[in-house]
N, C-alpha and C positions, 0 to 999 in steps of 0.2 A: 503494500499497499504506499504509497507516494506521504511526503511530510512536509508540513510548513513552515515557516516563520509564524508565531502568534505576535499578535498584537491588543486581544480583545478575550479577556479572562482568562481564567486558569489556565494551564497546558493540560493535554492529554496524549497520553503517551504514545498512542498508536497514530497520530496524524500530526504531530507536534514537536518537530525540535526541541530539546531540552535537556539541561545540564541535570547529574544525580544532587539529589539534598542531599545527601551524607558528605558529599564531594562540598557543597557549601556551608556548611550547619557543622563541620566533625565531633564537637564539643557534645552535641544533644546525645551521641546514642552514648555517653559518660554518663552524661548528666541522668538517664533514664535508667540506666542501669543502678546508680545510686541510689533509686528512686526518690529526686528532685522534683519538685514542683518549681516552675521557674517562668520567666516575662520573655517572648521576641515583639519587637517594634520594630517600625521600620514603615515609610510612607506606602504611599500608594504605589503600584505600576514595578514595584522592585520583585515581586514573584514569592511573594509571603506565602498565600494560598496557596500554590504549584508547588511550593516548595513544601509544606504541611502535608499535603495530601499524596505526595510523591512517596514522605520520610513515616506518613503512616503505612501508605500499600508495603513499602520493604521490611518494615518494621513485623507488619503481619506477616510476609510472607516468609521472613527467617522465622517463622515456627516459634519462636522465644514470649511472646506478644499478642495479645487481641489490639490493634491501634488505630483508631480512628479521628479524623477531623471532623467536629460539627462547630454548627454555629449558634451564635447566641442572639443575631442580628434579630430576628422575628418578636423577640422582646422588648425590641426598641420601642414601640408605640406604647409599653404601658409603663413609662416612667414610675408613676408614683404607686403602682401596684405590682408587688412581685408575684403573689396567687395568679393573677392573670396572666403574666411575663412568663413565671414558668409552665403553665398550659399550654402555653403558644410557642415555645423551646423544644417542651418535651415532644409534641406532633412534631414539628419539626426533625425532630431525632431520629424519631422512630421511620420515616421517612429515609433520611439518611443513612442508618445504621445499615438498614434493609439493602441498601442502595451499593454499599462500600464494602460490606463485610461477608463474606460467604456465609452460608445458613446455620452451617453448625456454631456460629459463633454469636449469633443474634442472640440477644437474653429474650429469655421466653417470654409467652406469652401472656402469661400474671404478671410480667415486671411492666412489658409495655404499655399493657390495654390498662393498667390503674391510670384513669384520667386526674389531673388534677395533682398530680402525687408530683411533690418536692425534689428538686433538680438533685440534693446533696442525697434524698432518700434512694431516687432511682441509681443514681453513679453507686453507693455501699450495695444496695441487692444487685446489682451488676458486674459487680468486681466480687460478690460473694458466691454468684452465681459460674462467673467466667472458668472455663477451662485453666487458660493461661492469665499470667498479671496484665491488668487492663492498662494504657495508655492512652488518654485522650487530648487531643489540641483542640481548645475554644476559640474559635476563629470569631470577629467584632466584637471581641468584647467589648472595646470602647465605643463601641454604638449604643451600650446600656449609660444609662445616668442613673440618680438620685438612688430611693429607696431601692430600686431591683437593682441596680449595679453592689450597692452594700449585701442587700440579701444572697447576692449570688456568689460573692466573695468570699461573707461570713459563711455557708454553706461549707464552701472548700474546704475553709480552712478549720471548721469542723472535725470535717472528715479526715484530713491531713495523719493524724497519730494513730489511724486504722490502717494505712495502707500498708501492705497490697493485697492482704486476705479480706478488709473488709472497705476499700475504696480504693481507686486508681493508683497505680503505682506510681506513676506520674502523670500528670498533667500544666499542660503549657501554654497560658492566655496569649494568645496573640492578637494584636492590633497597630495603631500606629501611635498609640502611648508607651512611655512608663507606669505603671500602676500608680505612679505619685502625683501624675496627670490627669488619671479619670476624672471625667467630670463628675463634680454632687454639689447640684444649687443648692440644696437646704443650709439657711441660715447666711445664705449671700455669699457662699465659699463658691469657685468656680471647677477647683480641685480638691482631692481628699489630703491634699499636702503632707502629705505621711502616708509609708506601703503597705501600714493597715489600712480596713482589717482583710490584709494580704500578706504577713510578717514572716509568711511560711517560704517564699523564696528562696530560693537559694543563689539567684542571680538573674541581670536582665540584661540581654543584648540584642542588638539588632543585627538584619538581614544586611549584609552591605550589597553596591553595587557590583558586577562580574570585575572581575579582572580581568588584565590582557589574554593569561593563559586560556581564562575560563571563555574569552570573547571567540579564541583561536578555536578552542577544543566544538564552540557551537558552529561556526562557520564550517568545521571540517566534518561534521555531520551533515551537513549538503551535498561537500565535495565525494562523499562515502558514498550519499542514495544515488547523486545524479550524475557525478565527473564533473562536474565545473567547478574552477579549483577560483578560491579566492587569493588572489597574492599575497604576499605577507605586507605588503605596502599597502595594500588594500584594508586589510585587518589591521595593522598600527594605526592608520586614517581612521577607520570606523572608532576604534577605541579612544583616540585622541580626541573627536569629536562628540562621543558620547560618553566619556569618561564611564564607559560601563553601564550605563545606565539600562536595565532589562531592556525596556519596553523601549527605548531608542535604538539599543543593537538589533532589537530583532527589526524593529522600522525601517531602516535601513537597509537592511538587507530582504525584508519583504518586499520592500518597492522595487530592489532590482533583478531578483532572479522573479517574481511576478509580473511588475511592469516594462521594466528600459529595456531586458533581455533576456526574450526566454529561450532561447538558445542556450543549451548549457554546454555547448562546444564553445563558447565566447567565454574567454577567463574573464573574471572581475577583478579591475583593475583601480585604484584613485581616483581615474576620473569621471568611473560608474557613481561611487561613492560618494563624489562632490555632488553627482547628476541629484544623487536620492536626498543629498542633504537638503539642495535647495526646492525640493519639491514638497517635503516636509516643511518647509520653512514657511 
């Protein structure tokens, strides 16, 4: 199946060129093995969701964990009603779990079917039932605010001492901000101003832009698939122009191979990279 450079939403491994999540975030595997909870924050369009989806799939495929990325975004509209937010979030999680995990790793119907169940109680019940340690990446955490945000963070903190038999072995909060910058409007404050009520995190780190070697690996995937060569000078220029920003790295390549020159026999040179830059600008 042909593959493309992706500029819209999370990458899908069967149709998009993409980099290994563990290569981009080598520390995470050790953090998970040590049963740590942590925060991953970075601006939009640097590949957070793609990296976490891929990492969860890699961890599950290893046979060591039941790993999944779940979104909290649907709870954002219930910022002052944690109970309604929890119901909306758990409904969304049911669909995600069924889609991303093989059936033998699904929580039982009795757990999934309990409408209104608190998030913390759901994670606890699933952890106790799961045949392998549970690893959960919670995406869009900073879409939540006010009482709902604090409620979710406190439920996770409350379950932390019971890991891994009674709560997920590892939980990662994934968003655009570090935990102390999460919004909390009550009392006139726009931030939590403290890592509490999530002071169990071992560390926070960001997903960086691609390195020059990352760009080289990504572009070489296209060469391997089609025979179309990116010259070393073209790769160096693309990295210089984009500074490794993932969306821009993909956008320049996509513009060239899908619109400027579709003939794989034509090598991709700095002139073509500059043409793509001008079109994108």
